[in-house]
A tleap script that builds the chain and sets N, CA, C and O, in Angstrom:
source leaprc.protein.ff14SB
mol = sequence {
  NMET SER GLU ARG ALA ALA PRO PHE TYR CYS
  PRO TYR CYS GLY ASP GLU ASP LEU ARG PRO
  SER GLU GLN GLY HIE GLY ALA TRP GLU CYS
  GLY ALA CYS ASN ARG ALA PHE GLN LEU LYS
  PHE LEU GLY LEU LEU ALA GLN GLY LEU ARG
  ARG ALA ASP ASP GLN GLU ASP GLU GLN CTHR
}
set mol.1.N position { 0.786 -1.269 0.209 }
set mol.1.CA position { -0.044 -0.042 -0.105 }
set mol.1.C position { 0.725 1.358 -0.206 }
set mol.1.O position { 1.890 1.425 0.187 }
set mol.2.N position { 0.174 2.298 -0.650 }
set mol.2.CA position { 1.026 3.479 -0.521 }
set mol.2.C position { 0.752 4.384 0.564 }
set mol.2.O position { -0.072 4.096 1.432 }
set mol.3.N position { 1.480 5.596 0.561 }
set mol.3.CA position { 0.961 6.163 1.634 }
set mol.3.C position { -0.220 6.972 1.602 }
set mol.3.O position { -0.602 7.624 2.574 }
set mol.4.N position { -0.870 6.933 0.363 }
set mol.4.CA position { -2.277 7.400 0.225 }
set mol.4.C position { -3.341 6.651 0.603 }
set mol.4.O position { -4.454 7.135 0.809 }
set mol.5.N position { -3.060 5.449 0.715 }
set mol.5.CA position { -4.045 4.389 1.274 }
set mol.5.C position { -4.010 4.251 3.022 }
set mol.5.O position { -3.248 3.618 3.753 }
set mol.6.N position { -4.838 4.875 3.239 }
set mol.6.CA position { -4.701 5.057 4.695 }
set mol.6.C position { -6.253 4.927 5.185 }
set mol.6.O position { -7.164 5.426 4.524 }
set mol.7.N position { -6.465 4.245 6.348 }
set mol.7.CA position { -7.913 4.408 6.787 }
set mol.7.C position { -8.304 5.581 7.480 }
set mol.7.O position { -7.590 6.286 8.193 }
set mol.8.N position { -9.555 5.732 7.194 }
set mol.8.CA position { -10.515 6.948 7.642 }
set mol.8.C position { -10.922 6.811 9.130 }
set mol.8.O position { -10.988 7.806 9.851 }
set mol.9.N position { -11.187 5.594 9.568 }
set mol.9.CA position { -11.738 5.301 10.909 }
set mol.9.C position { -11.328 3.860 11.482 }
set mol.9.O position { -10.932 2.940 10.766 }
set mol.10.N position { -11.434 3.812 12.454 }
set mol.10.CA position { -11.098 2.318 13.149 }
set mol.10.C position { -12.063 1.050 12.688 }
set mol.10.O position { -13.276 1.260 12.665 }
set mol.11.N position { -11.724 0.160 12.438 }
set mol.11.CA position { -12.955 -0.767 11.694 }
set mol.11.C position { -13.699 -1.435 13.210 }
set mol.11.O position { -14.761 -2.055 13.146 }
set mol.12.N position { -13.027 -1.220 14.434 }
set mol.12.CA position { -13.527 -1.766 15.647 }
set mol.12.C position { -14.479 -0.990 16.320 }
set mol.12.O position { -15.526 -1.490 16.731 }
set mol.13.N position { -14.129 0.492 16.501 }
set mol.13.CA position { -14.821 1.292 17.174 }
set mol.13.C position { -15.404 2.675 16.352 }
set mol.13.O position { -16.222 3.497 16.764 }
set mol.14.N position { -14.827 2.642 15.296 }
set mol.14.CA position { -15.279 3.673 14.429 }
set mol.14.C position { -14.681 5.300 14.571 }
set mol.14.O position { -15.156 6.229 13.917 }
set mol.15.N position { -13.808 5.415 15.328 }
set mol.15.CA position { -13.094 6.512 15.718 }
set mol.15.C position { -11.964 6.880 14.838 }
set mol.15.O position { -11.366 6.011 14.203 }
set mol.16.N position { -11.671 8.032 14.777 }
set mol.16.CA position { -10.597 8.627 13.588 }
set mol.16.C position { -9.324 8.820 14.160 }
set mol.16.O position { -8.424 9.279 13.457 }
set mol.17.N position { -9.080 8.463 15.618 }
set mol.17.CA position { -7.770 8.730 16.248 }
set mol.17.C position { -6.743 7.649 15.824 }
set mol.17.O position { -6.268 6.927 16.701 }
set mol.18.N position { -6.363 7.492 14.494 }
set mol.18.CA position { -5.573 6.706 14.116 }
set mol.18.C position { -3.920 7.096 13.913 }
set mol.18.O position { -3.570 8.202 13.502 }
set mol.19.N position { -3.245 6.328 14.164 }
set mol.19.CA position { -1.798 6.613 13.885 }
set mol.19.C position { -0.913 5.471 13.500 }
set mol.19.O position { -1.099 4.492 14.224 }
set mol.20.N position { 0.111 5.284 12.453 }
set mol.20.CA position { 0.843 4.508 11.958 }
set mol.20.C position { 1.331 3.687 13.110 }
set mol.20.O position { 1.494 4.227 14.204 }
set mol.21.N position { 1.577 2.405 12.932 }
set mol.21.CA position { 2.222 1.554 14.126 }
set mol.21.C position { 3.488 1.105 13.651 }
set mol.21.O position { 3.787 0.922 12.471 }
set mol.22.N position { 4.292 0.921 14.762 }
set mol.22.CA position { 5.662 0.551 14.625 }
set mol.22.C position { 5.851 -0.740 14.143 }
set mol.22.O position { 6.992 -1.136 13.906 }
set mol.23.N position { 4.684 -1.588 13.934 }
set mol.23.CA position { 4.660 -3.113 13.441 }
set mol.23.C position { 5.297 -3.149 12.071 }
set mol.23.O position { 5.996 -4.078 11.666 }
set mol.24.N position { 4.969 -1.967 11.335 }
set mol.24.CA position { 5.340 -2.188 9.979 }
set mol.24.C position { 4.260 -1.844 8.826 }
set mol.24.O position { 3.072 -1.717 9.122 }
set mol.25.N position { 4.652 -1.722 7.701 }
set mol.25.CA position { 3.942 -1.429 6.631 }
set mol.25.C position { 2.282 -1.863 6.898 }
set mol.25.O position { 2.003 -2.993 7.298 }
set mol.26.N position { 1.469 -1.064 6.690 }
set mol.26.CA position { 0.019 -1.286 6.632 }
set mol.26.C position { -0.447 -1.416 8.018 }
set mol.26.O position { -1.637 -1.684 8.188 }
set mol.27.N position { 0.391 -1.248 9.121 }
set mol.27.CA position { -0.193 -1.529 10.498 }
set mol.27.C position { -0.658 -0.208 10.979 }
set mol.27.O position { -0.111 0.866 10.726 }
set mol.28.N position { -1.934 -0.425 11.842 }
set mol.28.CA position { -2.275 1.145 12.473 }
set mol.28.C position { -2.745 0.845 13.919 }
set mol.28.O position { -3.015 -0.298 14.285 }
set mol.29.N position { -2.834 2.010 14.778 }
set mol.29.CA position { -3.301 2.011 15.872 }
set mol.29.C position { -4.437 2.648 16.315 }
set mol.29.O position { -4.467 3.772 15.814 }
set mol.30.N position { -5.367 2.446 17.012 }
set mol.30.CA position { -6.466 3.238 17.410 }
set mol.30.C position { -6.304 3.605 18.770 }
set mol.30.O position { -6.343 2.771 19.675 }
set mol.31.N position { -6.059 5.253 19.017 }
set mol.31.CA position { -6.149 5.924 20.288 }
set mol.31.C position { -7.047 5.804 20.919 }
set mol.31.O position { -6.844 5.909 22.129 }
set mol.32.N position { -8.300 5.563 20.519 }
set mol.32.CA position { -9.691 5.589 21.169 }
set mol.32.C position { -9.892 4.143 21.805 }
set mol.32.O position { -10.049 4.055 23.023 }
set mol.33.N position { -9.889 3.207 21.142 }
set mol.33.CA position { -9.990 1.694 21.701 }
set mol.33.C position { -8.719 1.161 22.075 }
set mol.33.O position { -8.809 0.216 22.859 }
set mol.34.N position { -7.521 1.500 21.733 }
set mol.34.CA position { -6.319 0.961 21.994 }
set mol.34.C position { -6.115 -0.373 21.280 }
set mol.34.O position { -5.511 -1.296 21.825 }
set mol.35.N position { -6.669 -0.467 19.956 }
set mol.35.CA position { -6.324 -1.765 19.353 }
set mol.35.C position { -5.462 -1.374 18.194 }
set mol.35.O position { -5.266 -0.248 17.734 }
set mol.36.N position { -5.030 -2.429 17.849 }
set mol.36.CA position { -4.090 -2.302 16.641 }
set mol.36.C position { -4.564 -3.462 15.243 }
set mol.36.O position { -4.812 -4.659 15.381 }
set mol.37.N position { -4.583 -2.758 14.085 }
set mol.37.CA position { -4.883 -3.835 13.125 }
set mol.37.C position { -3.998 -3.569 11.718 }
set mol.37.O position { -3.273 -2.586 11.559 }
set mol.38.N position { -4.168 -4.472 10.881 }
set mol.38.CA position { -3.241 -4.222 9.613 }
set mol.38.C position { -4.165 -4.346 8.672 }
set mol.38.O position { -5.201 -4.989 8.840 }
set mol.39.N position { -3.800 -3.624 7.410 }
set mol.39.CA position { -4.266 -3.442 6.306 }
set mol.39.C position { -3.660 -4.273 5.271 }
set mol.39.O position { -2.435 -4.376 5.202 }
set mol.40.N position { -4.522 -4.931 4.382 }
set mol.40.CA position { -3.651 -5.873 3.489 }
set mol.40.C position { -4.490 -5.650 2.046 }
set mol.40.O position { -5.712 -5.795 2.068 }
set mol.41.N position { -3.825 -5.306 0.823 }
set mol.41.CA position { -4.117 -5.282 -0.459 }
set mol.41.C position { -4.464 -6.769 -0.889 }
set mol.41.O position { -3.469 -7.480 -1.027 }
set mol.42.N position { -5.725 -7.388 -1.131 }
set mol.42.CA position { -5.619 -8.858 -1.775 }
set mol.42.C position { -5.577 -8.917 -3.387 }
set mol.42.O position { -5.230 -9.940 -3.977 }
set mol.43.N position { -5.919 -7.860 -3.978 }
set mol.43.CA position { -5.838 -7.901 -5.506 }
set mol.43.C position { -7.032 -7.271 -6.220 }
set mol.43.O position { -7.954 -6.988 -5.455 }
set mol.44.N position { -7.216 -7.006 -7.423 }
set mol.44.CA position { -8.111 -6.798 -8.147 }
set mol.44.C position { -9.054 -7.707 -8.484 }
set mol.44.O position { -8.720 -8.872 -8.702 }
set mol.45.N position { -10.591 -7.229 -8.589 }
set mol.45.CA position { -11.470 -8.032 -9.210 }
set mol.45.C position { -11.557 -8.155 -10.677 }
set mol.45.O position { -11.162 -7.192 -11.334 }
set mol.46.N position { -11.944 -9.035 -11.197 }
set mol.46.CA position { -12.233 -9.012 -12.563 }
set mol.46.C position { -13.613 -8.104 -12.914 }
set mol.46.O position { -14.665 -8.157 -12.278 }
set mol.47.N position { -13.399 -7.451 -13.821 }
set mol.47.CA position { -14.552 -6.485 -14.459 }
set mol.47.C position { -15.893 -7.671 -14.680 }
set mol.47.O position { -15.876 -8.753 -15.267 }
set mol.48.N position { -16.900 -7.040 -14.028 }
set mol.48.CA position { -18.222 -7.910 -14.168 }
set mol.48.C position { -18.462 -9.179 -13.055 }
set mol.48.O position { -19.489 -9.847 -12.933 }
set mol.49.N position { -17.288 -9.294 -12.340 }
set mol.49.CA position { -17.154 -10.606 -11.218 }
set mol.49.C position { -18.448 -10.160 -10.108 }
set mol.49.O position { -18.468 -9.099 -9.483 }
set mol.50.N position { -19.092 -10.820 -10.064 }
set mol.50.CA position { -20.184 -10.412 -8.712 }
set mol.50.C position { -20.254 -11.736 -7.924 }
set mol.50.O position { -19.760 -12.732 -8.454 }
set mol.51.N position { -20.791 -11.832 -6.775 }
set mol.51.CA position { -20.903 -12.846 -5.751 }
set mol.51.C position { -21.998 -13.470 -6.238 }
set mol.51.O position { -22.701 -12.898 -7.071 }
set mol.52.N position { -22.294 -14.738 -5.780 }
set mol.52.CA position { -23.402 -15.541 -5.973 }
set mol.52.C position { -24.608 -14.945 -5.480 }
set mol.52.O position { -25.632 -14.912 -6.163 }
set mol.53.N position { -24.531 -14.464 -4.302 }
set mol.53.CA position { -25.714 -13.788 -3.278 }
set mol.53.C position { -26.438 -12.608 -4.119 }
set mol.53.O position { -27.648 -12.390 -4.070 }
set mol.54.N position { -25.437 -11.829 -4.957 }
set mol.54.CA position { -25.734 -10.713 -5.507 }
set mol.54.C position { -26.596 -11.081 -6.802 }
set mol.54.O position { -27.502 -10.320 -7.140 }
set mol.55.N position { -26.275 -12.446 -7.658 }
set mol.55.CA position { -27.060 -12.576 -8.595 }
set mol.55.C position { -28.307 -13.542 -8.077 }
set mol.55.O position { -29.062 -13.923 -8.972 }
set mol.56.N position { -28.555 -13.907 -6.942 }
set mol.56.CA position { -29.695 -14.569 -6.666 }
set mol.56.C position { -30.784 -13.582 -6.260 }
set mol.56.O position { -31.987 -13.783 -6.425 }
set mol.57.N position { -30.214 -12.439 -5.686 }
set mol.57.CA position { -31.259 -11.198 -5.139 }
set mol.57.C position { -31.900 -10.727 -6.299 }
set mol.57.O position { -33.117 -10.544 -6.332 }
set mol.58.N position { -31.001 -10.477 -7.448 }
set mol.58.CA position { -31.621 -9.912 -8.769 }
set mol.58.C position { -32.705 -10.985 -9.288 }
set mol.58.O position { -33.750 -10.580 -9.798 }
set mol.59.N position { -32.444 -12.323 -9.154 }
set mol.59.CA position { -33.501 -12.851 -9.877 }
set mol.59.C position { -34.930 -13.206 -9.140 }
set mol.59.O position { -35.886 -13.764 -9.680 }
set mol.60.N position { -34.852 -12.770 -7.840 }
set mol.60.CA position { -36.317 -12.870 -7.146 }
set mol.60.C position { -36.978 -11.535 -7.219 }
set mol.60.O position { -38.105 -11.377 -6.750 }
savepdb mol mol.pdb
quit
């Protein structure tokens, strides 16, 4: 991830008091709930690829 790809809020408590962690690249710490988490880029989805759940919802 690049410097531009930063979380806007904590995925656990929703607070915006985040700072980079010393654990390494993509790791963040929340000052509000005292939790640490890590972001990881998994890859790109193919254009037009959809989950089976989405397709079933449209058929009903």
